[in-house]
All heavy atoms as TSV, in Angstrom:
chain	resi	resn	atom	element	x	y	z
A	1	MET	N	N	-22.256	16.322	-25.121
A	1	MET	CA	C	-21.099	15.715	-24.830
A	1	MET	C	C	-20.311	15.350	-26.076
A	1	MET	O	O	-19.134	15.380	-26.083
A	1	MET	CB	C	-21.443	14.325	-24.077
A	1	MET	CG	C	-20.187	13.579	-23.752
A	1	MET	SD	S	-20.595	12.015	-22.576
A	1	MET	CE	C	-21.508	10.986	-23.764
A	2	SER	N	N	-21.019	15.014	-27.160
A	2	SER	CA	C	-20.291	14.558	-28.360
A	2	SER	C	C	-19.386	15.706	-28.887
A	2	SER	O	O	-18.253	15.400	-29.451
A	2	SER	CB	C	-21.234	14.049	-29.360
A	2	SER	OG	O	-21.990	15.006	-29.812
A	3	GLN	N	N	-19.810	16.936	-29.037
A	3	GLN	CA	C	-19.005	18.008	-29.536
A	3	GLN	C	C	-17.820	18.204	-28.835
A	3	GLN	O	O	-16.628	18.404	-29.395
A	3	GLN	CB	C	-19.909	19.236	-29.714
A	3	GLN	CG	C	-20.843	19.162	-30.826
A	3	GLN	CD	C	-21.658	20.502	-30.967
A	3	GLN	OE1	O	-21.468	21.343	-30.164
A	3	GLN	NE2	N	-22.513	20.554	-31.878
A	4	GLU	N	N	-17.910	18.266	-27.443
A	4	GLU	CA	C	-16.675	18.676	-26.709
A	4	GLU	C	C	-15.769	17.433	-26.646
A	4	GLU	O	O	-14.592	17.592	-26.735
A	4	GLU	CB	C	-17.167	18.861	-25.123
A	4	GLU	CG	C	-17.919	20.184	-25.001
A	4	GLU	CD	C	-16.977	21.239	-25.398
A	4	GLU	OE1	O	-15.758	21.337	-25.105
A	4	GLU	OE2	O	-17.569	22.387	-25.950
A	5	THR	N	N	-16.196	16.237	-26.686
A	5	THR	CA	C	-15.418	15.010	-26.859
A	5	THR	C	C	-14.607	15.004	-28.152
A	5	THR	O	O	-13.502	14.769	-28.134
A	5	THR	CB	C	-16.320	13.741	-26.723
A	5	THR	OG1	O	-16.923	13.863	-25.420
A	5	THR	CG2	C	-15.347	12.538	-26.724
A	6	ARG	N	N	-15.427	15.316	-29.222
A	6	ARG	CA	C	-14.651	15.419	-30.488
A	6	ARG	C	C	-13.480	16.388	-30.565
A	6	ARG	O	O	-12.453	16.127	-31.076
A	6	ARG	CB	C	-15.708	15.747	-31.551
A	6	ARG	CG	C	-15.828	14.783	-32.715
A	6	ARG	CD	C	-16.682	15.201	-33.808
A	6	ARG	NE	N	-17.776	16.125	-33.500
A	6	ARG	CZ	C	-18.984	15.826	-33.402
A	6	ARG	NH1	N	-19.423	14.687	-33.937
A	6	ARG	NH2	N	-19.928	16.755	-33.204
A	7	HIS	N	N	-13.742	17.519	-29.929
A	7	HIS	CA	C	-12.638	18.610	-29.891
A	7	HIS	C	C	-11.473	18.168	-29.052
A	7	HIS	O	O	-10.324	18.326	-29.488
A	7	HIS	CB	C	-13.303	19.871	-29.258
A	7	HIS	CG	C	-14.361	20.590	-30.240
A	7	HIS	ND1	N	-14.025	20.931	-31.472
A	7	HIS	CD2	C	-15.403	21.001	-29.897
A	7	HIS	CE1	C	-15.098	21.473	-32.091
A	7	HIS	NE2	N	-16.067	21.614	-31.085
A	8	ALA	N	N	-11.770	17.487	-28.033
A	8	ALA	CA	C	-10.672	17.073	-27.022
A	8	ALA	C	C	-9.795	15.904	-27.757
A	8	ALA	O	O	-8.656	15.969	-27.797
A	8	ALA	CB	C	-11.256	16.477	-25.778
A	9	ILE	N	N	-10.594	14.983	-28.538
A	9	ILE	CA	C	-9.798	13.999	-29.230
A	9	ILE	C	C	-9.013	14.560	-30.354
A	9	ILE	O	O	-7.809	14.237	-30.514
A	9	ILE	CB	C	-10.812	13.001	-29.734
A	9	ILE	CG1	C	-11.332	12.080	-28.609
A	9	ILE	CG2	C	-10.169	11.967	-30.822
A	9	ILE	CD1	C	-12.589	11.208	-28.998
A	10	ALA	N	N	-9.620	15.524	-31.161
A	10	ALA	CA	C	-8.830	16.215	-32.195
A	10	ALA	C	C	-7.634	16.918	-31.815
A	10	ALA	O	O	-6.594	16.953	-32.317
A	10	ALA	CB	C	-9.742	17.076	-32.922
A	11	ALA	N	N	-7.758	17.402	-30.554
A	11	ALA	CA	C	-6.635	18.247	-29.881
A	11	ALA	C	C	-5.586	17.367	-29.262
A	11	ALA	O	O	-4.594	17.924	-28.710
A	11	ALA	CB	C	-7.088	19.296	-28.968
A	12	GLY	N	N	-5.955	16.073	-29.119
A	12	GLY	CA	C	-5.064	15.211	-28.281
A	12	GLY	C	C	-5.094	15.380	-26.815
A	12	GLY	O	O	-4.106	15.032	-26.071
A	13	ARG	N	N	-6.079	16.013	-26.361
A	13	ARG	CA	C	-6.236	16.284	-25.000
A	13	ARG	C	C	-7.036	15.139	-24.224
A	13	ARG	O	O	-7.911	14.487	-24.725
A	13	ARG	CB	C	-7.097	17.625	-24.673
A	13	ARG	CG	C	-6.451	18.742	-25.132
A	13	ARG	CD	C	-7.323	20.032	-24.678
A	13	ARG	NE	N	-8.631	19.796	-24.563
A	13	ARG	CZ	C	-9.479	20.330	-25.420
A	13	ARG	NH1	N	-9.122	21.029	-26.406
A	13	ARG	NH2	N	-10.760	20.111	-25.178
A	14	THR	N	N	-6.664	14.956	-22.939
A	14	THR	CA	C	-7.459	14.017	-22.175
A	14	THR	C	C	-8.637	14.850	-21.618
A	14	THR	O	O	-8.525	16.039	-21.530
A	14	THR	CB	C	-6.622	13.405	-20.973
A	14	THR	OG1	O	-6.199	14.390	-20.173
A	14	THR	CG2	C	-5.514	12.577	-21.475
A	15	SER	N	N	-9.616	14.292	-21.198
A	15	SER	CA	C	-10.864	14.887	-20.677
A	15	SER	C	C	-11.598	14.034	-19.816
A	15	SER	O	O	-11.359	12.746	-19.885
A	15	SER	CB	C	-11.755	15.267	-21.978
A	15	SER	OG	O	-12.756	16.099	-21.497
A	16	ALA	N	N	-12.680	14.503	-19.186
A	16	ALA	CA	C	-13.454	13.743	-18.308
A	16	ALA	C	C	-15.029	14.127	-18.533
A	16	ALA	O	O	-15.146	15.217	-18.565
A	16	ALA	CB	C	-13.062	13.783	-16.881
A	17	VAL	N	N	-15.758	13.142	-18.386
A	17	VAL	CA	C	-17.258	13.426	-18.550
A	17	VAL	C	C	-17.907	12.836	-17.225
A	17	VAL	O	O	-17.525	11.709	-16.935
A	17	VAL	CB	C	-17.870	12.775	-19.796
A	17	VAL	CG1	C	-19.396	12.878	-19.681
A	17	VAL	CG2	C	-17.325	13.426	-21.009
A	18	VAL	N	N	-18.612	13.546	-16.565
A	18	VAL	CA	C	-19.289	12.863	-15.355
A	18	VAL	C	C	-20.833	13.064	-15.448
A	18	VAL	O	O	-21.344	14.256	-15.674
A	18	VAL	CB	C	-18.884	13.623	-14.014
A	18	VAL	CG1	C	-19.552	13.155	-12.855
A	18	VAL	CG2	C	-17.425	13.644	-13.898
A	19	ASN	N	N	-21.419	11.956	-15.592
A	19	ASN	CA	C	-22.931	12.050	-15.522
A	19	ASN	C	C	-23.645	11.795	-14.146
A	19	ASN	O	O	-23.010	11.080	-13.360
A	19	ASN	CB	C	-23.579	10.881	-16.475
A	19	ASN	CG	C	-22.995	11.100	-17.968
A	19	ASN	OD1	O	-23.035	12.314	-18.433
A	19	ASN	ND2	N	-22.566	10.123	-18.645
A	20	ILE	N	N	-24.726	12.323	-13.936
A	20	ILE	CA	C	-25.352	12.234	-12.600
A	20	ILE	C	C	-26.572	11.219	-12.946
A	20	ILE	O	O	-27.456	11.538	-13.644
A	20	ILE	CB	C	-25.892	13.564	-12.166
A	20	ILE	CG1	C	-24.872	14.591	-12.071
A	20	ILE	CG2	C	-26.553	13.411	-10.731
A	20	ILE	CD1	C	-23.663	14.374	-11.196
A	21	THR	N	N	-26.375	10.145	-12.295
A	21	THR	CA	C	-27.610	9.100	-12.394
A	21	THR	C	C	-28.231	9.024	-10.999
A	21	THR	O	O	-28.150	9.985	-10.131
A	21	THR	CB	C	-26.961	7.702	-12.706
A	21	THR	OG1	O	-26.155	7.270	-11.713
A	21	THR	CG2	C	-26.293	7.833	-14.083
A	22	SER	N	N	-28.981	7.974	-10.782
A	22	SER	CA	C	-29.836	7.844	-9.542
A	22	SER	C	C	-29.929	6.457	-9.210
A	22	SER	O	O	-29.916	5.661	-10.057
A	22	SER	CB	C	-31.121	8.569	-9.861
A	22	SER	OG	O	-32.145	8.191	-8.884
A	23	VAL	N	N	-30.171	6.136	-8.017
A	23	VAL	CA	C	-30.515	4.866	-7.581
A	23	VAL	C	C	-31.774	4.259	-8.287
A	23	VAL	O	O	-31.968	3.066	-8.236
A	23	VAL	CB	C	-30.684	4.624	-5.952
A	23	VAL	CG1	C	-29.266	4.925	-5.294
A	23	VAL	CG2	C	-31.699	5.553	-5.487
A	24	ALA	N	N	-32.535	5.125	-8.802
A	24	ALA	CA	C	-33.749	4.806	-9.463
A	24	ALA	C	C	-33.415	3.968	-10.680
A	24	ALA	O	O	-34.199	3.331	-11.231
A	24	ALA	CB	C	-34.478	6.001	-9.855
A	25	ALA	N	N	-32.081	4.138	-11.208
A	25	ALA	CA	C	-31.666	3.300	-12.271
A	25	ALA	C	C	-31.709	1.735	-12.069
A	25	ALA	O	O	-31.873	1.019	-12.898
A	25	ALA	CB	C	-30.314	3.658	-12.787
A	26	LYS	N	N	-31.525	1.486	-10.793
A	26	LYS	CA	C	-31.531	0.082	-10.446
A	26	LYS	C	C	-32.745	-0.441	-9.671
A	26	LYS	O	O	-33.087	-1.636	-9.530
A	26	LYS	CB	C	-30.305	-0.179	-9.375
A	26	LYS	CG	C	-28.888	0.058	-9.973
A	26	LYS	CD	C	-28.643	-1.096	-10.861
A	26	LYS	CE	C	-27.175	-0.790	-11.361
A	26	LYS	NZ	N	-26.789	-1.736	-12.149
A	27	ARG	N	N	-33.611	0.572	-9.210
A	27	ARG	CA	C	-34.791	0.135	-8.479
A	27	ARG	C	C	-36.072	0.989	-8.850
A	27	ARG	O	O	-36.088	2.215	-8.504
A	27	ARG	CB	C	-34.507	0.336	-6.882
A	27	ARG	CG	C	-35.706	-0.071	-6.116
A	27	ARG	CD	C	-35.297	0.005	-4.619
A	27	ARG	NE	N	-34.967	1.400	-4.420
A	27	ARG	CZ	C	-33.937	1.659	-3.383
A	27	ARG	NH1	N	-33.248	0.727	-2.780
A	27	ARG	NH2	N	-33.652	2.918	-3.181
A	28	ALA	N	N	-36.913	0.418	-9.535
A	28	ALA	CA	C	-38.187	1.013	-10.031
A	28	ALA	C	C	-39.194	1.248	-8.873
A	28	ALA	O	O	-39.189	0.331	-7.892
A	28	ALA	CB	C	-38.746	0.325	-11.095
A	29	ARG	N	N	-39.873	2.323	-8.866
A	29	ARG	CA	C	-40.967	2.498	-7.974
A	29	ARG	C	C	-42.261	2.898	-8.639
A	29	ARG	O	O	-42.181	3.334	-9.773
A	29	ARG	CB	C	-40.548	3.580	-6.993
A	29	ARG	CG	C	-39.414	3.252	-6.049
A	29	ARG	CD	C	-39.203	4.328	-4.984
A	29	ARG	NE	N	-38.121	4.046	-4.080
A	29	ARG	CZ	C	-38.264	3.248	-3.082
A	29	ARG	NH1	N	-39.353	2.814	-2.716
A	29	ARG	NH2	N	-37.136	3.059	-2.270
A	30	PRO	N	N	-43.358	2.776	-7.983
A	30	PRO	CA	C	-44.608	3.035	-8.707
A	30	PRO	C	C	-44.615	4.556	-9.177
A	30	PRO	O	O	-44.122	5.348	-8.557
A	30	PRO	CB	C	-45.770	2.774	-7.627
A	30	PRO	CG	C	-45.030	1.977	-6.645
A	30	PRO	CD	C	-43.589	2.138	-6.692
A	31	VAL	N	N	-45.184	4.786	-10.385
A	31	VAL	CA	C	-45.367	6.132	-10.871
A	31	VAL	C	C	-44.031	6.719	-11.295
A	31	VAL	O	O	-43.965	8.002	-11.432
A	31	VAL	CB	C	-46.267	7.037	-10.000
A	31	VAL	CG1	C	-46.695	8.214	-10.668
A	31	VAL	CG2	C	-47.505	6.348	-9.406
A	32	THR	N	N	-42.940	6.019	-11.381
A	32	THR	CA	C	-41.730	6.702	-11.634
A	32	THR	C	C	-41.026	5.948	-12.834
A	32	THR	O	O	-39.732	6.033	-13.071
A	32	THR	CB	C	-40.740	6.682	-10.558
A	32	THR	OG1	O	-40.438	5.364	-10.059
A	32	THR	CG2	C	-41.290	7.448	-9.277
A	33	ALA	N	N	-41.894	5.297	-13.680
A	33	ALA	CA	C	-41.193	4.518	-14.820
A	33	ALA	C	C	-40.232	5.444	-15.681
A	33	ALA	O	O	-39.301	4.998	-16.188
A	33	ALA	CB	C	-42.251	3.836	-15.701
A	34	HIS	N	N	-40.899	6.651	-15.956
A	34	HIS	CA	C	-40.134	7.527	-16.887
A	34	HIS	C	C	-38.717	7.999	-16.322
A	34	HIS	O	O	-37.699	7.986	-16.950
A	34	HIS	CB	C	-40.942	8.766	-17.166
A	34	HIS	CG	C	-41.258	9.524	-15.935
A	34	HIS	ND1	N	-42.324	9.053	-15.028
A	34	HIS	CD2	C	-40.851	10.563	-15.427
A	34	HIS	CE1	C	-42.389	9.941	-14.065
A	34	HIS	NE2	N	-41.607	10.934	-14.274
A	35	HIS	N	N	-38.680	8.153	-14.981
A	35	HIS	CA	C	-37.380	8.583	-14.316
A	35	HIS	C	C	-36.525	7.372	-14.258
A	35	HIS	O	O	-35.330	7.478	-14.620
A	35	HIS	CB	C	-37.890	9.193	-12.939
A	35	HIS	CG	C	-36.597	9.511	-12.165
A	35	HIS	ND1	N	-35.968	10.562	-12.459
A	35	HIS	CD2	C	-35.959	8.987	-11.088
A	35	HIS	CE1	C	-34.928	10.781	-11.564
A	35	HIS	NE2	N	-34.914	9.674	-10.799
A	36	SER	N	N	-37.121	6.233	-13.780
A	36	SER	CA	C	-36.215	5.029	-13.601
A	36	SER	C	C	-35.627	4.688	-15.060
A	36	SER	O	O	-34.325	4.248	-15.133
A	36	SER	CB	C	-36.912	3.912	-13.102
A	36	SER	OG	O	-37.381	4.236	-11.832
A	37	THR	N	N	-36.312	4.658	-16.107
A	37	THR	CA	C	-35.945	4.402	-17.443
A	37	THR	C	C	-34.829	5.265	-17.955
A	37	THR	O	O	-33.924	4.814	-18.465
A	37	THR	CB	C	-37.233	4.384	-18.351
A	37	THR	OG1	O	-38.173	3.442	-17.916
A	37	THR	CG2	C	-36.747	3.892	-19.806
A	38	SER	N	N	-35.121	6.603	-17.673
A	38	SER	CA	C	-34.144	7.502	-18.232
A	38	SER	C	C	-32.733	7.514	-17.449
A	38	SER	O	O	-31.644	7.515	-17.950
A	38	SER	CB	C	-34.649	8.915	-18.041
A	38	SER	OG	O	-34.895	9.350	-16.840
A	39	LYS	N	N	-32.799	7.236	-16.121
A	39	LYS	CA	C	-31.629	6.953	-15.409
A	39	LYS	C	C	-30.870	5.757	-15.787
A	39	LYS	O	O	-29.625	5.718	-15.723
A	39	LYS	CB	C	-31.879	7.158	-13.886
A	39	LYS	CG	C	-32.328	8.559	-13.497
A	39	LYS	CD	C	-31.246	9.515	-13.861
A	39	LYS	CE	C	-31.611	10.925	-13.372
A	39	LYS	NZ	N	-30.684	11.928	-13.483
A	40	ALA	N	N	-31.564	4.723	-16.117
A	40	ALA	CA	C	-31.042	3.415	-16.401
A	40	ALA	C	C	-30.318	3.577	-17.749
A	40	ALA	O	O	-29.287	3.023	-17.979
A	40	ALA	CB	C	-32.045	2.384	-16.484
A	41	ALA	N	N	-31.077	4.332	-18.647
A	41	ALA	CA	C	-30.410	4.590	-19.966
A	41	ALA	C	C	-29.134	5.411	-19.819
A	41	ALA	O	O	-28.103	5.042	-20.480
A	41	ALA	CB	C	-31.372	5.397	-20.908
A	42	LEU	N	N	-28.991	6.393	-18.965
A	42	LEU	CA	C	-27.882	7.157	-18.783
A	42	LEU	C	C	-26.797	6.371	-18.158
A	42	LEU	O	O	-25.671	6.551	-18.551
A	42	LEU	CB	C	-28.219	8.448	-17.804
A	42	LEU	CG	C	-27.027	9.390	-17.687
A	42	LEU	CD1	C	-26.477	9.961	-18.929
A	42	LEU	CD2	C	-27.466	10.415	-16.676
A	43	ALA	N	N	-27.104	5.552	-17.289
A	43	ALA	CA	C	-26.051	4.646	-16.679
A	43	ALA	C	C	-25.380	3.698	-17.782
A	43	ALA	O	O	-24.267	3.444	-17.900
A	43	ALA	CB	C	-26.637	3.723	-15.583
A	44	THR	N	N	-26.300	3.216	-18.652
A	44	THR	CA	C	-25.822	2.277	-19.748
A	44	THR	C	C	-25.001	3.110	-20.842
A	44	THR	O	O	-23.907	2.713	-21.297
A	44	THR	CB	C	-27.007	1.642	-20.483
A	44	THR	OG1	O	-27.734	0.884	-19.426
A	44	THR	CG2	C	-26.571	0.714	-21.631
A	45	VAL	N	N	-25.442	4.370	-21.190
A	45	VAL	CA	C	-24.713	5.173	-22.047
A	45	VAL	C	C	-23.278	5.492	-21.401
A	45	VAL	O	O	-22.321	5.431	-22.143
A	45	VAL	CB	C	-25.503	6.548	-22.365
A	45	VAL	CG1	C	-24.527	7.537	-22.996
A	45	VAL	CG2	C	-26.611	6.208	-23.242
A	46	THR	N	N	-23.226	5.848	-20.192
A	46	THR	CA	C	-22.063	5.923	-19.403
A	46	THR	C	C	-21.075	4.811	-19.614
A	46	THR	O	O	-19.834	4.938	-19.891
A	46	THR	CB	C	-22.231	6.322	-17.977
A	46	THR	OG1	O	-23.119	7.475	-17.875
A	46	THR	CG2	C	-20.967	6.543	-17.242
A	47	MET	N	N	-21.402	3.610	-19.423
A	47	MET	CA	C	-20.761	2.453	-19.618
A	47	MET	C	C	-20.278	2.244	-21.038
A	47	MET	O	O	-19.073	2.013	-21.248
A	47	MET	CB	C	-21.429	1.160	-19.181
A	47	MET	CG	C	-21.675	0.993	-17.571
A	47	MET	SD	S	-22.322	-0.483	-17.061
A	47	MET	CE	C	-24.016	-0.143	-17.623
A	48	ALA	N	N	-21.192	2.498	-22.040
A	48	ALA	CA	C	-20.776	2.340	-23.376
A	48	ALA	C	C	-19.677	3.459	-23.743
A	48	ALA	O	O	-18.768	3.112	-24.398
A	48	ALA	CB	C	-22.043	2.501	-24.209
A	49	CYS	N	N	-19.845	4.768	-23.388
A	49	CYS	CA	C	-18.952	5.707	-23.624
A	49	CYS	C	C	-17.616	5.453	-22.941
A	49	CYS	O	O	-16.673	5.846	-23.562
A	49	CYS	CB	C	-19.523	7.127	-23.225
A	49	CYS	SG	S	-20.847	7.638	-24.339
A	50	THR	N	N	-17.475	4.952	-21.853
A	50	THR	CA	C	-16.419	4.537	-21.119
A	50	THR	C	C	-15.526	3.676	-22.024
A	50	THR	O	O	-14.276	3.807	-22.326
A	50	THR	CB	C	-16.566	3.824	-19.774
A	50	THR	OG1	O	-17.215	4.878	-18.949
A	50	THR	CG2	C	-15.230	3.437	-19.212
A	51	ILE	N	N	-16.157	2.643	-22.661
A	51	ILE	CA	C	-15.512	1.676	-23.497
A	51	ILE	C	C	-15.094	2.292	-24.788
A	51	ILE	O	O	-13.957	2.181	-25.299
A	51	ILE	CB	C	-16.487	0.467	-23.776
A	51	ILE	CG1	C	-16.645	-0.387	-22.399
A	51	ILE	CG2	C	-15.960	-0.373	-24.913
A	51	ILE	CD1	C	-17.801	-1.255	-22.515
A	52	GLU	N	N	-15.965	3.039	-25.465
A	52	GLU	CA	C	-15.756	3.793	-26.670
A	52	GLU	C	C	-14.533	4.835	-26.636
A	52	GLU	O	O	-13.917	5.065	-27.589
A	52	GLU	CB	C	-16.851	4.284	-27.221
A	52	GLU	CG	C	-17.844	3.105	-27.712
A	52	GLU	CD	C	-19.104	3.829	-28.431
A	52	GLU	OE1	O	-19.065	4.878	-28.916
A	52	GLU	OE2	O	-20.108	3.120	-28.520
A	53	LEU	N	N	-14.580	5.574	-25.593
A	53	LEU	CA	C	-13.632	6.760	-25.516
A	53	LEU	C	C	-12.446	6.674	-24.692
A	53	LEU	O	O	-11.566	7.450	-24.742
A	53	LEU	CB	C	-14.521	7.933	-24.987
A	53	LEU	CG	C	-15.665	8.316	-25.783
A	53	LEU	CD1	C	-16.512	9.418	-25.109
A	53	LEU	CD2	C	-15.363	8.793	-27.228
A	54	GLY	N	N	-12.374	5.532	-23.986
A	54	GLY	CA	C	-11.173	5.239	-23.157
A	54	GLY	C	C	-9.935	5.327	-23.869
A	54	GLY	O	O	-8.818	5.861	-23.355
A	55	HIS	N	N	-9.878	4.711	-25.009
A	55	HIS	CA	C	-8.660	4.764	-25.819
A	55	HIS	C	C	-8.116	6.061	-26.101
A	55	HIS	O	O	-6.787	6.241	-26.386
A	55	HIS	CB	C	-8.815	3.808	-27.127
A	55	HIS	CG	C	-9.764	4.563	-28.045
A	55	HIS	ND1	N	-9.228	5.580	-28.975
A	55	HIS	CD2	C	-11.059	4.639	-28.154
A	55	HIS	CE1	C	-10.270	6.011	-29.642
A	55	HIS	NE2	N	-11.304	5.514	-29.300
A	56	ALA	N	N	-8.918	7.032	-26.225
A	56	ALA	CA	C	-8.519	8.483	-26.524
A	56	ALA	C	C	-8.236	9.322	-25.303
A	56	ALA	O	O	-8.050	10.438	-25.419
A	56	ALA	CB	C	-9.674	9.113	-27.394
A	57	GLY	N	N	-8.299	8.591	-24.150
A	57	GLY	CA	C	-7.889	9.302	-22.943
A	57	GLY	C	C	-9.160	10.129	-22.474
A	57	GLY	O	O	-8.929	11.009	-21.575
A	58	ILE	N	N	-10.332	9.751	-22.757
A	58	ILE	CA	C	-11.562	10.387	-22.259
A	58	ILE	C	C	-12.152	9.445	-21.130
A	58	ILE	O	O	-12.534	8.457	-21.451
A	58	ILE	CB	C	-12.603	10.583	-23.351
A	58	ILE	CG1	C	-12.012	11.262	-24.577
A	58	ILE	CG2	C	-13.819	11.355	-22.874
A	58	ILE	CD1	C	-11.539	12.713	-24.293
A	59	ARG	N	N	-12.091	9.981	-19.967
A	59	ARG	CA	C	-12.746	9.291	-18.857
A	59	ARG	C	C	-14.227	9.599	-18.769
A	59	ARG	O	O	-14.581	10.720	-18.781
A	59	ARG	CB	C	-12.100	9.593	-17.533
A	59	ARG	CG	C	-10.650	9.215	-17.434
A	59	ARG	CD	C	-9.985	9.513	-16.085
A	59	ARG	NE	N	-10.587	10.583	-15.363
A	59	ARG	CZ	C	-10.108	11.872	-15.556
A	59	ARG	NH1	N	-9.130	12.072	-16.361
A	59	ARG	NH2	N	-10.611	12.813	-14.864
A	60	VAL	N	N	-15.025	8.510	-18.704
A	60	VAL	CA	C	-16.462	8.820	-18.597
A	60	VAL	C	C	-16.997	8.092	-17.380
A	60	VAL	O	O	-16.773	6.803	-17.105
A	60	VAL	CB	C	-17.346	8.333	-19.853
A	60	VAL	CG1	C	-18.864	8.627	-19.637
A	60	VAL	CG2	C	-16.706	8.936	-21.119
A	61	ASN	N	N	-17.524	8.771	-16.293
A	61	ASN	CA	C	-17.922	8.209	-15.037
A	61	ASN	C	C	-19.335	8.748	-14.682
A	61	ASN	O	O	-19.833	9.652	-15.347
A	61	ASN	CB	C	-17.059	8.594	-13.970
A	61	ASN	CG	C	-15.687	8.002	-14.089
A	61	ASN	OD1	O	-15.407	6.709	-14.182
A	61	ASN	ND2	N	-14.646	8.897	-14.322
A	62	SER	N	N	-19.944	8.167	-13.818
A	62	SER	CA	C	-21.172	8.723	-13.209
A	62	SER	C	C	-21.111	8.668	-11.706
A	62	SER	O	O	-20.453	7.921	-11.165
A	62	SER	CB	C	-22.366	7.810	-13.695
A	62	SER	OG	O	-22.323	6.437	-13.058
A	63	VAL	N	N	-21.911	9.631	-11.182
A	63	VAL	CA	C	-22.157	9.747	-9.811
A	63	VAL	C	C	-23.569	9.384	-9.470
A	63	VAL	O	O	-24.495	9.849	-10.243
A	63	VAL	CB	C	-21.872	11.119	-9.346
A	63	VAL	CG1	C	-22.202	11.395	-7.881
A	63	VAL	CG2	C	-20.391	11.593	-9.597
A	64	THR	N	N	-23.748	8.508	-8.526
A	64	THR	CA	C	-25.050	7.965	-8.204
A	64	THR	C	C	-25.436	8.253	-6.753
A	64	THR	O	O	-25.010	7.514	-5.908
A	64	THR	CB	C	-25.156	6.492	-8.540
A	64	THR	OG1	O	-24.891	6.313	-9.797
A	64	THR	CG2	C	-26.714	6.028	-8.303
A	65	PRO	N	N	-25.949	9.401	-6.335
A	65	PRO	CA	C	-26.298	9.743	-5.071
A	65	PRO	C	C	-27.341	8.768	-4.420
A	65	PRO	O	O	-28.160	8.362	-5.240
A	65	PRO	CB	C	-26.905	11.135	-5.067
A	65	PRO	CG	C	-26.524	11.731	-6.458
A	65	PRO	CD	C	-26.397	10.518	-7.343
A	66	GLY	N	N	-27.149	8.457	-3.215
A	66	GLY	CA	C	-28.110	7.503	-2.581
A	66	GLY	C	C	-29.280	8.420	-2.139
A	66	GLY	O	O	-29.327	9.568	-2.242
A	67	SER	N	N	-30.232	7.738	-1.453
A	67	SER	CA	C	-31.482	8.428	-0.920
A	67	SER	C	C	-31.169	8.905	0.387
A	67	SER	O	O	-30.172	8.552	1.102
A	67	SER	CB	C	-32.670	7.412	-0.927
A	67	SER	OG	O	-32.209	6.423	-0.085
A	68	PHE	N	N	-31.793	9.951	0.755
A	68	PHE	CA	C	-31.686	10.533	2.017
A	68	PHE	C	C	-33.010	11.105	2.451
A	68	PHE	O	O	-33.953	11.362	1.749
A	68	PHE	CB	C	-30.654	11.642	2.019
A	68	PHE	CG	C	-30.796	12.647	0.910
A	68	PHE	CD1	C	-31.570	13.841	1.298
A	68	PHE	CD2	C	-30.330	12.473	-0.245
A	68	PHE	CE1	C	-31.763	14.849	0.233
A	68	PHE	CE2	C	-30.613	13.389	-1.224
A	68	PHE	CZ	C	-31.292	14.621	-1.002
A	69	SER	N	N	-33.079	11.236	3.927
A	69	SER	CA	C	-34.331	11.868	4.534
A	69	SER	C	C	-34.311	13.326	4.468
A	69	SER	O	O	-33.276	13.883	4.720
A	69	SER	CB	C	-34.529	11.265	5.825
A	69	SER	OG	O	-34.646	9.783	5.827
A	70	VAL	N	N	-35.462	13.803	4.400
A	70	VAL	CA	C	-35.617	15.359	4.484
A	70	VAL	C	C	-36.602	15.759	5.349
A	70	VAL	O	O	-37.752	15.087	5.304
A	70	VAL	CB	C	-35.942	16.002	2.993
A	70	VAL	CG1	C	-36.041	17.503	3.114
A	70	VAL	CG2	C	-34.789	15.647	2.089
A	71	ASP	N	N	-36.331	16.538	6.341
A	71	ASP	CA	C	-37.431	16.977	7.376
A	71	ASP	C	C	-38.260	17.966	6.707
A	71	ASP	O	O	-37.896	19.257	6.453
A	71	ASP	CB	C	-36.663	17.487	8.484
A	71	ASP	CG	C	-37.795	17.949	9.595
A	71	ASP	OD1	O	-38.958	17.724	9.408
A	71	ASP	OD2	O	-37.299	18.438	10.650
A	72	SER	N	N	-39.471	17.746	6.297
A	72	SER	CA	C	-40.395	18.647	5.541
A	72	SER	C	C	-40.819	19.837	6.425
A	72	SER	O	O	-41.407	20.781	5.766
A	72	SER	CB	C	-41.494	17.845	4.988
A	72	SER	OG	O	-42.325	17.286	5.968
A	73	GLU	N	N	-40.535	19.748	7.691
A	73	GLU	CA	C	-40.968	20.848	8.507
A	73	GLU	C	C	-39.931	21.933	8.574
A	73	GLU	O	O	-40.177	22.971	9.289
A	73	GLU	CB	C	-41.377	20.305	9.956
A	73	GLU	CG	C	-42.444	19.258	9.983
A	73	GLU	CD	C	-43.868	19.888	9.450
A	73	GLU	OE1	O	-44.025	21.012	9.830
A	73	GLU	OE2	O	-44.506	19.232	8.714
A	74	VAL	N	N	-38.740	21.823	8.077
A	74	VAL	CA	C	-37.722	22.683	8.225
A	74	VAL	C	C	-38.015	23.889	7.397
A	74	VAL	O	O	-38.379	23.856	6.190
A	74	VAL	CB	C	-36.359	22.039	7.723
A	74	VAL	CG1	C	-35.286	23.205	7.703
A	74	VAL	CG2	C	-36.045	20.924	8.729
A	75	ASN	N	N	-37.813	25.085	7.930
A	75	ASN	CA	C	-38.042	26.330	7.164
A	75	ASN	C	C	-36.746	26.641	6.403
A	75	ASN	O	O	-35.704	26.968	6.972
A	75	ASN	CB	C	-38.336	27.524	8.166
A	75	ASN	CG	C	-38.722	28.729	7.342
A	75	ASN	OD1	O	-38.512	28.869	6.209
A	75	ASN	ND2	N	-39.058	29.759	8.215
A	76	LEU	N	N	-36.838	26.688	5.090
A	76	LEU	CA	C	-35.590	26.862	4.358
A	76	LEU	C	C	-35.301	28.369	3.998
A	76	LEU	O	O	-34.502	28.568	3.146
A	76	LEU	CB	C	-35.755	26.061	3.022
A	76	LEU	CG	C	-35.738	24.494	3.329
A	76	LEU	CD1	C	-35.931	23.770	1.920
A	76	LEU	CD2	C	-34.513	24.027	3.996
A	77	THR	N	N	-36.053	29.235	4.533
A	77	THR	CA	C	-35.735	30.583	4.178
A	77	THR	C	C	-34.808	31.296	5.171
A	77	THR	O	O	-34.460	30.795	6.131
A	77	THR	CB	C	-37.130	31.456	4.100
A	77	THR	OG1	O	-37.731	31.332	5.418
A	77	THR	CG2	C	-38.076	30.973	3.080
């Protein structure tokens, strides 16, 4: 992200960064500490980059998909 952002700022271009986070960033579950921690960190980095890069026309957002049910009996072939 930093190299592309630097190039956009130097060229005077606006740009957008979209990070994919998870509801795990807000809700920890057993045996998923590593996943929850990394997603929470990504959410925080997204907020920080929004503040730091907004003045240069760089939008930084995140998409946080919710949970959904999957029928494990479905044949995906």
